[in-house]
N, CA, C, O and the ligand as a Tripos MOL2 file, in Angstrom:
@<TRIPOS>MOLECULE
protein
  297   295    75     0     0
PROTEIN
NO_CHARGES

@<TRIPOS>ATOM
      1 N         -39.9170   15.8040  -59.4340 N.3       1 MET1
      2 CA        -38.7380   15.6070  -58.5750 C.3       1 MET1
      3 C         -38.7000   16.7140  -57.5200 C.2       1 MET1
      4 O         -38.8630   17.8890  -57.8480 O.2       1 MET1
      5 N         -38.4940   16.3600  -56.3090 N.am      2 THR2
      6 CA        -38.5250   17.3580  -55.2470 C.3       2 THR2
      7 C         -37.2010   17.4620  -54.5030 C.2       2 THR2
      8 O         -37.0590   18.2790  -53.5930 O.2       2 THR2
      9 N         -36.2490   16.6500  -54.8820 N.am      3 SER3
     10 CA        -34.9550   16.7580  -54.2180 C.3       3 SER3
     11 C         -33.8200   16.7280  -55.2340 C.2       3 SER3
     12 O         -33.9480   16.1810  -56.3290 O.2       3 SER3
     13 N         -32.7190   17.3290  -54.8360 N.am      4 CYS4
     14 CA        -31.5310   17.4050  -55.6850 C.3       4 CYS4
     15 C         -31.0510   15.9940  -56.0270 C.2       4 CYS4
     16 O         -30.9100   15.1450  -55.1470 O.2       4 CYS4
     17 N         -30.7980   15.7530  -57.3330 N.am      5 ILE5
     18 CA        -30.3600   14.4200  -57.7480 C.3       5 ILE5
     19 C         -28.9690   14.0830  -57.2310 C.2       5 ILE5
     20 O         -28.5680   12.9190  -57.2280 O.2       5 ILE5
     21 N         -28.2350   15.1010  -56.7950 N.am      6 ILE6
     22 CA        -26.8660   14.8650  -56.3340 C.3       6 ILE6
     23 C         -26.8280   14.6150  -54.8350 C.2       6 ILE6
     24 O         -26.2160   13.6530  -54.3730 O.2       6 ILE6
     25 N         -27.4780   15.4750  -54.0890 N.am      7 CYS7
     26 CA        -27.3030   15.4120  -52.6290 C.3       7 CYS7
     27 C         -28.6070   15.2020  -51.8660 C.2       7 CYS7
     28 O         -28.5820   14.9740  -50.6560 O.2       7 CYS7
     29 N         -29.7550   15.2760  -52.5610 N.am      8 GLY8
     30 CA        -31.0210   15.0130  -51.8860 C.3       8 GLY8
     31 C         -31.6150   16.1830  -51.1280 C.2       8 GLY8
     32 O         -32.6790   16.0550  -50.5240 O.2       8 GLY8
     33 N         -30.9280   17.3420  -51.1540 N.am      9 ARG9
     34 CA        -31.5160   18.5200  -50.5230 C.3       9 ARG9
     35 C         -32.7420   18.9650  -51.3290 C.2       9 ARG9
     36 O         -32.8410   18.6630  -52.5180 O.2       9 ARG9
     37 N         -33.6710   19.6760  -50.6940 N.am     10 PRO10
     38 CA        -34.8520   20.1460  -51.4280 C.3      10 PRO10
     39 C         -34.4660   21.1000  -52.5560 C.2      10 PRO10
     40 O         -33.4650   21.8080  -52.4540 O.2      10 PRO10
     41 N         -35.2550   21.1210  -53.6290 N.am     11 ILE11
     42 CA        -35.0020   22.0210  -54.7520 C.3      11 ILE11
     43 C         -36.1680   22.9750  -54.9620 C.2      11 ILE11
     44 O         -37.2980   22.7190  -54.5480 O.2      11 ILE11
     45 N         -35.8480   24.0970  -55.6280 N.am     12 GLN12
     46 CA        -36.8770   24.9920  -56.1460 C.3      12 GLN12
     47 C         -37.5310   24.2920  -57.3350 C.2      12 GLN12
     48 O         -36.8580   23.5900  -58.0900 O.2      12 GLN12
     49 N         -38.8400   24.4800  -57.5050 N.am     13 GLU13
     50 CA        -39.5290   23.6560  -58.5090 C.3      13 GLU13
     51 C         -39.0030   23.7950  -59.9310 C.2      13 GLU13
     52 O         -39.0380   22.8350  -60.7010 O.2      13 GLU13
     53 N         -38.5070   25.0030  -60.2930 N.am     14 GLU14
     54 CA        -38.0600   25.1800  -61.6790 C.3      14 GLU14
     55 C         -36.6160   24.7240  -61.8930 C.2      14 GLU14
     56 O         -36.1020   24.7830  -63.0100 O.2      14 GLU14
     57 N         -35.9670   24.2740  -60.8240 N.am     15 HIS15
     58 CA        -34.5700   23.8680  -60.9340 C.3      15 HIS15
     59 C         -34.4100   22.3630  -60.8250 C.2      15 HIS15
     60 O         -35.3070   21.6510  -60.3750 O.2      15 HIS15
     61 N         -33.2290   21.8930  -61.2540 N.am     16 ARG16
     62 CA        -32.9320   20.4690  -61.1670 C.3      16 ARG16
     63 C         -32.1700   20.1380  -59.8950 C.2      16 ARG16
     64 O         -32.1690   19.0010  -59.4240 O.2      16 ARG16
     65 N         -31.5210   21.1630  -59.3500 N.am     17 PHE17
     66 CA        -30.6210   20.9250  -58.2250 C.3      17 PHE17
     67 C         -31.0260   21.7620  -57.0150 C.2      17 PHE17
     68 O         -31.8400   22.6790  -57.1230 O.2      17 PHE17
     69 N         -30.4530   21.4380  -55.8750 N.am     18 CYS18
     70 CA        -30.5490   22.3030  -54.7120 C.3      18 CYS18
     71 C         -29.8390   23.6230  -55.0240 C.2      18 CYS18
     72 O         -29.1660   23.7360  -56.0490 O.2      18 CYS18
     73 N         -29.9840   24.6150  -54.1500 N.am     19 ARG19
     74 CA        -29.4200   25.9160  -54.5090 C.3      19 ARG19
     75 C         -27.8940   25.9010  -54.6240 C.2      19 ARG19
     76 O         -27.3170   26.6920  -55.3700 O.2      19 ARG19
     77 N         -27.2510   25.0100  -53.8910 N.am     20 TYR20
     78 CA        -25.7850   24.9460  -53.9620 C.3      20 TYR20
     79 C         -25.3450   24.3780  -55.3170 C.2      20 TYR20
     80 O         -24.4840   24.9420  -55.9930 O.2      20 TYR20
     81 N         -25.9460   23.2690  -55.6910 N.am     21 HIS21
     82 CA        -25.5900   22.6660  -56.9690 C.3      21 HIS21
     83 C         -26.1370   23.4800  -58.1460 C.2      21 HIS21
     84 O         -25.5330   23.5000  -59.2190 O.2      21 HIS21
     85 N         -27.2700   24.1450  -57.9510 N.am     22 GLN22
     86 CA        -27.8030   25.0210  -58.9960 C.3      22 GLN22
     87 C         -26.8330   26.1760  -59.2690 C.2      22 GLN22
     88 O         -26.5570   26.5140  -60.4200 O.2      22 GLN22
     89 N         -26.3230   26.7720  -58.1870 N.am     23 ASN23
     90 CA        -25.3140   27.8340  -58.3370 C.3      23 ASN23
     91 C         -24.1150   27.3360  -59.1170 C.2      23 ASN23
     92 O         -23.6300   28.0130  -60.0240 O.2      23 ASN23
     93 N         -23.6410   26.1640  -58.7680 N.am     24 ALA24
     94 CA        -22.4730   25.5910  -59.4370 C.3      24 ALA24
     95 C         -22.7880   25.3620  -60.9130 C.2      24 ALA24
     96 O         -21.9560   25.6350  -61.7780 O.2      24 ALA24
     97 N         -23.9900   24.8610  -61.1980 N.am     25 TYR25
     98 CA        -24.3950   24.6060  -62.5870 C.3      25 TYR25
     99 C         -24.4290   25.9130  -63.3820 C.2      25 TYR25
    100 O         -23.9480   25.9710  -64.5130 O.2      25 TYR25
    101 N         -24.9950   26.9520  -62.7850 N.am     26 GLU26
    102 CA        -25.0670   28.2350  -63.4920 C.3      26 GLU26
    103 C         -23.6770   28.8270  -63.7270 C.2      26 GLU26
    104 O         -23.4250   29.4360  -64.7670 O.2      26 GLU26
    105 N         -22.7770   28.6470  -62.7590 N.am     27 GLU27
    106 CA        -21.3850   29.0740  -62.9570 C.3      27 GLU27
    107 C         -20.7590   28.3390  -64.1380 C.2      27 GLU27
    108 O         -20.0640   28.9330  -64.9630 O.2      27 GLU27
    109 N         -21.0170   27.0470  -64.1990 N.am     28 LEU28
    110 CA        -20.4990   26.2260  -65.3000 C.3      28 LEU28
    111 C         -20.9810   26.7420  -66.6480 C.2      28 LEU28
    112 O         -20.1990   26.8640  -67.5910 O.2      28 LEU28
    113 N         -22.2810   27.0460  -66.7340 N.am     29 ARG29
    114 CA        -22.8470   27.5410  -67.9960 C.3      29 ARG29
    115 C         -22.2210   28.8780  -68.3930 C.2      29 ARG29
    116 O         -21.9000   29.1090  -69.5590 O.2      29 ARG29
    117 N         -22.0580   29.7400  -67.4110 N.am     30 LYS30
    118 CA        -21.4800   31.0660  -67.6850 C.3      30 LYS30
    119 C         -20.0400   30.9340  -68.1640 C.2      30 LYS30
    120 O         -19.6200   31.5970  -69.1130 O.2      30 LYS30
    121 N         -19.2970   30.0670  -67.4910 N.am     31 MET31
    122 CA        -17.8920   29.8760  -67.8450 C.3      31 MET31
    123 C         -17.7900   29.2420  -69.2350 C.2      31 MET31
    124 O         -16.8740   29.5450  -69.9990 O.2      31 MET31
    125 N         -18.7350   28.3660  -69.5500 N.am     32 PHE32
    126 CA        -18.7450   27.7330  -70.8700 C.3      32 PHE32
    127 C         -18.8830   28.7840  -71.9710 C.2      32 PHE32
    128 O         -18.1850   28.7190  -72.9830 O.2      32 PHE32
    129 N         -19.7730   29.7410  -71.7760 N.am     33 ASP33
    130 CA        -19.9450   30.8180  -72.7690 C.3      33 ASP33
    131 C         -18.6290   31.5470  -72.9990 C.2      33 ASP33
    132 O         -18.2830   31.8840  -74.1320 O.2      33 ASP33
    133 N         -17.9000   31.7880  -71.9120 N.am     34 ARG34
    134 CA        -16.6110   32.4940  -72.0220 C.3      34 ARG34
    135 C         -15.5820   31.6420  -72.7530 C.2      34 ARG34
    136 O         -14.8650   32.1420  -73.6200 O.2      34 ARG34
    137 N         -15.5050   30.3700  -72.4130 N.am     35 TRP35
    138 CA        -14.5510   29.4510  -73.0560 C.3      35 TRP35
    139 C         -14.8630   29.3330  -74.5370 C.2      35 TRP35
    140 O         -13.9690   29.3360  -75.3840 O.2      35 TRP35
    141 N         -16.1640   29.2290  -74.8330 N.am     36 GLU36
    142 CA        -16.5820   29.0690  -76.2240 C.3      36 GLU36
    143 C         -16.1210   30.2660  -77.0490 C.2      36 GLU36
    144 O         -15.6340   30.1100  -78.1690 O.2      36 GLU36
    145 N         -16.2800   31.4640  -76.4850 N.am     37 LYS37
    146 CA        -15.8420   32.6720  -77.1840 C.3      37 LYS37
    147 C         -14.3260   32.6980  -77.3320 C.2      37 LYS37
    148 O         -13.7990   33.0600  -78.3830 O.2      37 LYS37
    149 N         -13.6310   32.3060  -76.2570 N.am     38 ALA38
    150 CA        -12.1710   32.3480  -76.2560 C.3      38 ALA38
    151 C         -11.5740   31.3580  -77.2590 C.2      38 ALA38
    152 O         -10.5830   31.6650  -77.9210 O.2      38 ALA38
    153 N         -12.1780   30.1680  -77.3690 N.am     39 TYR39
    154 CA        -11.6140   29.1140  -78.2230 C.3      39 TYR39
    155 C         -12.2470   29.0670  -79.6050 C.2      39 TYR39
    156 O         -11.7890   28.3180  -80.4690 O.2      39 TYR39
    157 N         -13.3060   29.8670  -79.8290 N.am     40 GLY40
    158 CA        -13.9850   29.8170  -81.1180 C.3      40 GLY40
    159 C         -15.0740   28.7750  -81.1310 C.2      40 GLY40
    160 O         -16.2250   29.0640  -81.4570 O.2      40 GLY40
    161 N         -14.7020   27.5530  -80.7720 N.am     41 SER41
    162 CA        -15.7410   26.5410  -80.5920 C.3      41 SER41
    163 C         -15.3150   25.5880  -79.4860 C.2      41 SER41
    164 O         -14.1250   25.3890  -79.2390 O.2      41 SER41
    165 N         -16.3010   25.0060  -78.8290 N.am     42 MET42
    166 CA        -16.0110   24.1590  -77.6710 C.3      42 MET42
    167 C         -17.2180   23.2510  -77.4770 C.2      42 MET42
    168 O         -18.3630   23.7040  -77.4410 O.2      42 MET42
    169 N         -16.9340   21.9640  -77.3550 N.am     43 GLN43
    170 CA        -18.0170   21.0260  -77.0610 C.3      43 GLN43
    171 C         -18.2980   21.0200  -75.5660 C.2      43 GLN43
    172 O         -17.3820   21.0510  -74.7430 O.2      43 GLN43
    173 N         -19.5650   20.9790  -75.2380 N.am     44 TRP44
    174 CA        -19.9930   20.9810  -73.8330 C.3      44 TRP44
    175 C         -19.2770   19.8910  -73.0400 C.2      44 TRP44
    176 O         -18.7860   20.1500  -71.9410 O.2      44 TRP44
    177 N         -19.2130   18.6900  -73.5780 N.am     45 HIS45
    178 CA        -18.6200   17.5950  -72.8080 C.3      45 HIS45
    179 C         -17.0890   17.6890  -72.7250 C.2      45 HIS45
    180 O         -16.4890   17.2770  -71.7330 O.2      45 HIS45
    181 N         -16.4720   18.2310  -73.7710 N.am     46 ASP46
    182 CA        -15.0230   18.4800  -73.7040 C.3      46 ASP46
    183 C         -14.7220   19.5300  -72.6430 C.2      46 ASP46
    184 O         -13.7700   19.4250  -71.8690 O.2      46 ASP46
    185 N         -15.5590   20.5240  -72.6450 N.am     47 TYR47
    186 CA        -15.4320   21.5910  -71.6500 C.3      47 TYR47
    187 C         -15.5430   21.0290  -70.2320 C.2      47 TYR47
    188 O         -14.7380   21.3540  -69.3590 O.2      47 TYR47
    189 N         -16.5500   20.1860  -70.0190 N.am     48 LEU48
    190 CA        -16.7500   19.6100  -68.6800 C.3      48 LEU48
    191 C         -15.5320   18.7980  -68.2400 C.2      48 LEU48
    192 O         -15.1180   18.8640  -67.0820 O.2      48 LEU48
    193 N         -14.9630   18.0280  -69.1760 N.am     49 GLU49
    194 CA        -13.7570   17.2580  -68.8520 C.3      49 GLU49
    195 C         -12.6150   18.1870  -68.4440 C.2      49 GLU49
    196 O         -11.8800   17.9240  -67.4920 O.2      49 GLU49
    197 N         -12.4900   19.2850  -69.1970 N.am     50 GLY50
    198 CA        -11.4360   20.2550  -68.9070 C.3      50 GLY50
    199 C         -11.5900   20.8750  -67.5320 C.2      50 GLY50
    200 O         -10.6190   21.0230  -66.7900 O.2      50 GLY50
    201 N         -12.8080   21.2310  -67.2040 N.am     51 VAL51
    202 CA        -13.0600   21.8430  -65.8920 C.3      51 VAL51
    203 C         -12.7930   20.8420  -64.7750 C.2      51 VAL51
    204 O         -12.2180   21.1750  -63.7390 O.2      51 VAL51
    205 N         -13.2220   19.6190  -65.0130 N.am     52 LEU52
    206 CA        -13.0540   18.5760  -63.9930 C.3      52 LEU52
    207 C         -11.5740   18.3420  -63.6810 C.2      52 LEU52
    208 O         -11.2050   18.0880  -62.5350 O.2      52 LEU52
    209 N         -10.7260   18.4310  -64.7240 N.am     53 LYS53
    210 CA         -9.2930   18.1870  -64.5380 C.3      53 LYS53
    211 C          -8.5420   19.4150  -64.0500 C.2      53 LYS53
    212 O          -7.4210   19.3090  -63.5530 O.2      53 LYS53
    213 N          -9.1730   20.5960  -64.1950 N.am     54 ALA54
    214 CA         -8.4960   21.8340  -63.8170 C.3      54 ALA54
    215 C          -8.3080   21.9000  -62.3040 C.2      54 ALA54
    216 O          -9.1630   21.4700  -61.5300 O.2      54 ALA54
    217 N          -7.1630   22.4510  -61.9110 N.am     55 GLU55
    218 CA         -6.9570   22.6680  -60.4830 C.3      55 GLU55
    219 C          -7.8750   23.7730  -59.9880 C.2      55 GLU55
    220 O          -8.1560   24.7280  -60.7120 O.2      55 GLU55
    221 N          -8.3290   23.6440  -58.7860 N.am     56 GLY56
    222 CA         -9.1420   24.6990  -58.2000 C.3      56 GLY56
    223 C         -10.6270   24.5550  -58.4690 C.2      56 GLY56
    224 O         -11.4190   25.3980  -58.0470 O.2      56 GLY56
    225 N         -11.0190   23.4880  -59.1750 N.am     57 THR57
    226 CA        -12.4470   23.2540  -59.3820 C.3      57 THR57
    227 C         -13.0810   22.8540  -58.0510 C.2      57 THR57
    228 O         -12.6080   21.9450  -57.3690 O.2      57 THR57
    229 N         -14.1420   23.5400  -57.7020 N.am     58 GLY58
    230 CA        -14.7850   23.3070  -56.4160 C.3      58 GLY58
    231 C         -15.5490   21.9900  -56.3880 C.2      58 GLY58
    232 O         -15.9080   21.4320  -57.4260 O.2      58 GLY58
    233 N         -15.7850   21.5120  -55.1750 N.am     59 ILE59
    234 CA        -16.4770   20.2300  -55.0110 C.3      59 ILE59
    235 C         -17.9020   20.2720  -55.5690 C.2      59 ILE59
    236 O         -18.3740   19.2930  -56.1490 O.2      59 ILE59
    237 N         -18.5860   21.4070  -55.3920 N.am     60 TRP60
    238 CA        -19.9680   21.5030  -55.9050 C.3      60 TRP60
    239 C         -19.9770   21.3660  -57.4170 C.2      60 TRP60
    240 O         -20.7900   20.6410  -57.9910 O.2      60 TRP60
    241 N         -19.0510   22.0820  -58.0470 N.am     61 VAL61
    242 CA        -18.9520   22.0450  -59.5090 C.3      61 VAL61
    243 C         -18.5980   20.6350  -59.9800 C.2      61 VAL61
    244 O         -19.1870   20.1190  -60.9290 O.2      61 VAL61
    245 N         -17.6320   20.0250  -59.3040 N.am     62 ALA62
    246 CA        -17.2110   18.6710  -59.6750 C.3      62 ALA62
    247 C         -18.3790   17.6880  -59.5680 C.2      62 ALA62
    248 O         -18.5300   16.8120  -60.4190 O.2      62 ALA62
    249 N         -19.1940   17.8260  -58.5400 N.am     63 GLU63
    250 CA        -20.3420   16.9220  -58.3640 C.3      63 GLU63
    251 C         -21.3860   17.1270  -59.4570 C.2      63 GLU63
    252 O         -21.9940   16.1690  -59.9350 O.2      63 GLU63
    253 N         -21.5880   18.3910  -59.8470 N.am     64 VAL64
    254 CA        -22.5330   18.6800  -60.9330 C.3      64 VAL64
    255 C         -22.0300   18.0420  -62.2380 C.2      64 VAL64
    256 O         -22.8050   17.4430  -62.9830 O.2      64 VAL64
    257 N         -20.7280   18.1770  -62.5000 N.am     65 ILE65
    258 CA        -20.1670   17.6040  -63.7230 C.3      65 ILE65
    259 C         -20.3290   16.0760  -63.7210 C.2      65 ILE65
    260 O         -20.6960   15.4870  -64.7380 O.2      65 ILE65
    261 N         -20.0600   15.4520  -62.5960 N.am     66 GLU66
    262 CA        -20.2210   13.9920  -62.5120 C.3      66 GLU66
    263 C         -21.6640   13.5960  -62.8200 C.2      66 GLU66
    264 O         -21.9020   12.6080  -63.5150 O.2      66 GLU66
    265 N         -22.6240   14.3630  -62.3070 N.am     67 ALA67
    266 CA        -24.0330   14.0640  -62.5560 C.3      67 ALA67
    267 C         -24.3660   14.2110  -64.0340 C.2      67 ALA67
    268 O         -25.0880   13.3870  -64.5940 O.2      67 ALA67
    269 N         -23.8410   15.2600  -64.6710 N.am     68 ILE68
    270 CA        -24.0900   15.4740  -66.0960 C.3      68 ILE68
    271 C         -23.4770   14.3330  -66.9100 C.2      68 ILE68
    272 O         -24.0860   13.8290  -67.8530 O.2      68 ILE68
    273 N         -22.2630   13.9380  -66.5260 N.am     69 LYS69
    274 CA        -21.5750   12.8680  -67.2590 C.3      69 LYS69
    275 C         -22.3190   11.5400  -67.1390 C.2      69 LYS69
    276 O         -22.2950   10.7320  -68.0670 O.2      69 LYS69
    277 N         -22.9710   11.3100  -66.0170 N.am     70 LYS70
    278 CA        -23.7650   10.0950  -65.8580 C.3      70 LYS70
    279 C         -25.1080   10.2270  -66.5660 C.2      70 LYS70
    280 O         -25.9340    9.3140  -66.5540 O.2      70 LYS70
    281 N         -25.3050   11.4020  -67.1900 N.am     71 GLU71
    282 CA        -26.5190   11.6510  -67.9760 C.3      71 GLU71
    283 C         -27.7940   11.6370  -67.1710 C.2      71 GLU71
    284 O         -28.8670   11.2770  -67.6540 O.2      71 GLU71
    285 N         -27.6420   12.0400  -65.9300 N.am     72 TYR72
    286 CA        -28.8400   12.3520  -65.1700 C.3      72 TYR72
    287 C         -29.4240   13.6780  -65.6540 C.2      72 TYR72
    288 O         -30.6030   13.9720  -65.4550 O.2      72 TYR72
    289 N         -28.5620   14.4680  -66.2970 N.am     73 VAL73
    290 CA        -28.9250   15.8260  -66.6850 C.3      73 VAL73
    291 C         -28.5530   16.0290  -68.1570 C.2      73 VAL73
    292 O         -27.4710   15.6190  -68.5780 O.2      73 VAL73
    293 N         -29.4280   16.6510  -68.9390 N.am     74 PRO74
    294 CA        -29.0930   16.9250  -70.3370 C.3      74 PRO74
    295 C         -27.9730   17.9510  -70.4820 C.2      74 PRO74
    296 O         -27.5810   18.2830  -71.6010 O.2      74 PRO74
    297 ZN        -27.4970   19.3290  -54.3010 Zn       75 ZN75
@<TRIPOS>BOND
     1     1     2 1
     2     2     3 1
     3     3     4 2
     4     3     5 am
     5     5     6 1
     6     6     7 1
     7     7     8 2
     8     7     9 am
     9     9    10 1
    10    10    11 1
    11    11    12 2
    12    11    13 am
    13    13    14 1
    14    14    15 1
    15    15    16 2
    16    15    17 am
    17    17    18 1
    18    18    19 1
    19    19    20 2
    20    19    21 am
    21    21    22 1
    22    22    23 1
    23    23    24 2
    24    23    25 am
    25    25    26 1
    26    26    27 1
    27    27    28 2
    28    27    29 am
    29    29    30 1
    30    30    31 1
    31    31    32 2
    32    31    33 am
    33    33    34 1
    34    34    35 1
    35    35    36 2
    36    35    37 am
    37    37    38 1
    38    38    39 1
    39    39    40 2
    40    39    41 am
    41    41    42 1
    42    42    43 1
    43    43    44 2
    44    43    45 am
    45    45    46 1
    46    46    47 1
    47    47    48 2
    48    47    49 am
    49    49    50 1
    50    50    51 1
    51    51    52 2
    52    51    53 am
    53    53    54 1
    54    54    55 1
    55    55    56 2
    56    55    57 am
    57    57    58 1
    58    58    59 1
    59    59    60 2
    60    59    61 am
    61    61    62 1
    62    62    63 1
    63    63    64 2
    64    63    65 am
    65    65    66 1
    66    66    67 1
    67    67    68 2
    68    67    69 am
    69    69    70 1
    70    70    71 1
    71    71    72 2
    72    71    73 am
    73    73    74 1
    74    74    75 1
    75    75    76 2
    76    75    77 am
    77    77    78 1
    78    78    79 1
    79    79    80 2
    80    79    81 am
    81    81    82 1
    82    82    83 1
    83    83    84 2
    84    83    85 am
    85    85    86 1
    86    86    87 1
    87    87    88 2
    88    87    89 am
    89    89    90 1
    90    90    91 1
    91    91    92 2
    92    91    93 am
    93    93    94 1
    94    94    95 1
    95    95    96 2
    96    95    97 am
    97    97    98 1
    98    98    99 1
    99    99   100 2
   100    99   101 am
   101   101   102 1
   102   102   103 1
   103   103   104 2
   104   103   105 am
   105   105   106 1
   106   106   107 1
   107   107   108 2
   108   107   109 am
   109   109   110 1
   110   110   111 1
   111   111   112 2
   112   111   113 am
   113   113   114 1
   114   114   115 1
   115   115   116 2
   116   115   117 am
   117   117   118 1
   118   118   119 1
   119   119   120 2
   120   119   121 am
   121   121   122 1
   122   122   123 1
   123   123   124 2
   124   123   125 am
   125   125   126 1
   126   126   127 1
   127   127   128 2
   128   127   129 am
   129   129   130 1
   130   130   131 1
   131   131   132 2
   132   131   133 am
   133   133   134 1
   134   134   135 1
   135   135   136 2
   136   135   137 am
   137   137   138 1
   138   138   139 1
   139   139   140 2
   140   139   141 am
   141   141   142 1
   142   142   143 1
   143   143   144 2
   144   143   145 am
   145   145   146 1
   146   146   147 1
   147   147   148 2
   148   147   149 am
   149   149   150 1
   150   150   151 1
   151   151   152 2
   152   151   153 am
   153   153   154 1
   154   154   155 1
   155   155   156 2
   156   155   157 am
   157   157   158 1
   158   158   159 1
   159   159   160 2
   160   159   161 am
   161   161   162 1
   162   162   163 1
   163   163   164 2
   164   163   165 am
   165   165   166 1
   166   166   167 1
   167   167   168 2
   168   167   169 am
   169   169   170 1
   170   170   171 1
   171   171   172 2
   172   171   173 am
   173   173   174 1
   174   174   175 1
   175   175   176 2
   176   175   177 am
   177   177   178 1
   178   178   179 1
   179   179   180 2
   180   179   181 am
   181   181   182 1
   182   182   183 1
   183   183   184 2
   184   183   185 am
   185   185   186 1
   186   186   187 1
   187   187   188 2
   188   187   189 am
   189   189   190 1
   190   190   191 1
   191   191   192 2
   192   191   193 am
   193   193   194 1
   194   194   195 1
   195   195   196 2
   196   195   197 am
   197   197   198 1
   198   198   199 1
   199   199   200 2
   200   199   201 am
   201   201   202 1
   202   202   203 1
   203   203   204 2
   204   203   205 am
   205   205   206 1
   206   206   207 1
   207   207   208 2
   208   207   209 am
   209   209   210 1
   210   210   211 1
   211   211   212 2
   212   211   213 am
   213   213   214 1
   214   214   215 1
   215   215   216 2
   216   215   217 am
   217   217   218 1
   218   218   219 1
   219   219   220 2
   220   219   221 am
   221   221   222 1
   222   222   223 1
   223   223   224 2
   224   223   225 am
   225   225   226 1
   226   226   227 1
   227   227   228 2
   228   227   229 am
   229   229   230 1
   230   230   231 1
   231   231   232 2
   232   231   233 am
   233   233   234 1
   234   234   235 1
   235   235   236 2
   236   235   237 am
   237   237   238 1
   238   238   239 1
   239   239   240 2
   240   239   241 am
   241   241   242 1
   242   242   243 1
   243   243   244 2
   244   243   245 am
   245   245   246 1
   246   246   247 1
   247   247   248 2
   248   247   249 am
   249   249   250 1
   250   250   251 1
   251   251   252 2
   252   251   253 am
   253   253   254 1
   254   254   255 1
   255   255   256 2
   256   255   257 am
   257   257   258 1
   258   258   259 1
   259   259   260 2
   260   259   261 am
   261   261   262 1
   262   262   263 1
   263   263   264 2
   264   263   265 am
   265   265   266 1
   266   266   267 1
   267   267   268 2
   268   267   269 am
   269   269   270 1
   270   270   271 1
   271   271   272 2
   272   271   273 am
   273   273   274 1
   274   274   275 1
   275   275   276 2
   276   275   277 am
   277   277   278 1
   278   278   279 1
   279   279   280 2
   280   279   281 am
   281   281   282 1
   282   282   283 1
   283   283   284 2
   284   283   285 am
   285   285   286 1
   286   286   287 1
   287   287   288 2
   288   287   289 am
   289   289   290 1
   290   290   291 1
   291   291   292 2
   292   291   293 am
   293   293   294 1
   294   294   295 1
   295   295   296 2
@<TRIPOS>SUBSTRUCTURE
     1 MET1         2 RESIDUE 1 A MET
     2 THR2         6 RESIDUE 1 A THR
     3 SER3        10 RESIDUE 1 A SER
     4 CYS4        14 RESIDUE 1 A CYS
     5 ILE5        18 RESIDUE 1 A ILE
     6 ILE6        22 RESIDUE 1 A ILE
     7 CYS7        26 RESIDUE 1 A CYS
     8 GLY8        30 RESIDUE 1 A GLY
     9 ARG9        34 RESIDUE 1 A ARG
    10 PRO10       38 RESIDUE 1 A PRO
    11 ILE11       42 RESIDUE 1 A ILE
    12 GLN12       46 RESIDUE 1 A GLN
    13 GLU13       50 RESIDUE 1 A GLU
    14 GLU14       54 RESIDUE 1 A GLU
    15 HIS15       58 RESIDUE 1 A HIS
    16 ARG16       62 RESIDUE 1 A ARG
    17 PHE17       66 RESIDUE 1 A PHE
    18 CYS18       70 RESIDUE 1 A CYS
    19 ARG19       74 RESIDUE 1 A ARG
    20 TYR20       78 RESIDUE 1 A TYR
    21 HIS21       82 RESIDUE 1 A HIS
    22 GLN22       86 RESIDUE 1 A GLN
    23 ASN23       90 RESIDUE 1 A ASN
    24 ALA24       94 RESIDUE 1 A ALA
    25 TYR25       98 RESIDUE 1 A TYR
    26 GLU26      102 RESIDUE 1 A GLU
    27 GLU27      106 RESIDUE 1 A GLU
    28 LEU28      110 RESIDUE 1 A LEU
    29 ARG29      114 RESIDUE 1 A ARG
    30 LYS30      118 RESIDUE 1 A LYS
    31 MET31      122 RESIDUE 1 A MET
    32 PHE32      126 RESIDUE 1 A PHE
    33 ASP33      130 RESIDUE 1 A ASP
    34 ARG34      134 RESIDUE 1 A ARG
    35 TRP35      138 RESIDUE 1 A TRP
    36 GLU36      142 RESIDUE 1 A GLU
    37 LYS37      146 RESIDUE 1 A LYS
    38 ALA38      150 RESIDUE 1 A ALA
    39 TYR39      154 RESIDUE 1 A TYR
    40 GLY40      158 RESIDUE 1 A GLY
    41 SER41      162 RESIDUE 1 A SER
    42 MET42      166 RESIDUE 1 A MET
    43 GLN43      170 RESIDUE 1 A GLN
    44 TRP44      174 RESIDUE 1 A TRP
    45 HIS45      178 RESIDUE 1 A HIS
    46 ASP46      182 RESIDUE 1 A ASP
    47 TYR47      186 RESIDUE 1 A TYR
    48 LEU48      190 RESIDUE 1 A LEU
    49 GLU49      194 RESIDUE 1 A GLU
    50 GLY50      198 RESIDUE 1 A GLY
    51 VAL51      202 RESIDUE 1 A VAL
    52 LEU52      206 RESIDUE 1 A LEU
    53 LYS53      210 RESIDUE 1 A LYS
    54 ALA54      214 RESIDUE 1 A ALA
    55 GLU55      218 RESIDUE 1 A GLU
    56 GLY56      222 RESIDUE 1 A GLY
    57 THR57      226 RESIDUE 1 A THR
    58 GLY58      230 RESIDUE 1 A GLY
    59 ILE59      234 RESIDUE 1 A ILE
    60 TRP60      238 RESIDUE 1 A TRP
    61 VAL61      242 RESIDUE 1 A VAL
    62 ALA62      246 RESIDUE 1 A ALA
    63 GLU63      250 RESIDUE 1 A GLU
    64 VAL64      254 RESIDUE 1 A VAL
    65 ILE65      258 RESIDUE 1 A ILE
    66 GLU66      262 RESIDUE 1 A GLU
    67 ALA67      266 RESIDUE 1 A ALA
    68 ILE68      270 RESIDUE 1 A ILE
    69 LYS69      274 RESIDUE 1 A LYS
    70 LYS70      278 RESIDUE 1 A LYS
    71 GLU71      282 RESIDUE 1 A GLU
    72 TYR72      286 RESIDUE 1 A TYR
    73 VAL73      290 RESIDUE 1 A VAL
    74 PRO74      294 RESIDUE 1 A PRO
    75 ZN75       297 GROUP 0 **** ****
């Protein structure tokens, strides 16, 4: 795959997304670690739903979550 599955921009070979969506994905992962610690346990998909519904979620992050939910991404 040579382009971002979300927006079609070129990607770095080791990544799934363009740098904008990759940044958003990495932010999501980092925030998940924090939520998991704060709540004791947290399911990845429950977390994604929570972030998607939260106010202030950026468009890049929201697009990454939509892609994950459609199971384009593990
Ligand atoms: Zn992209």
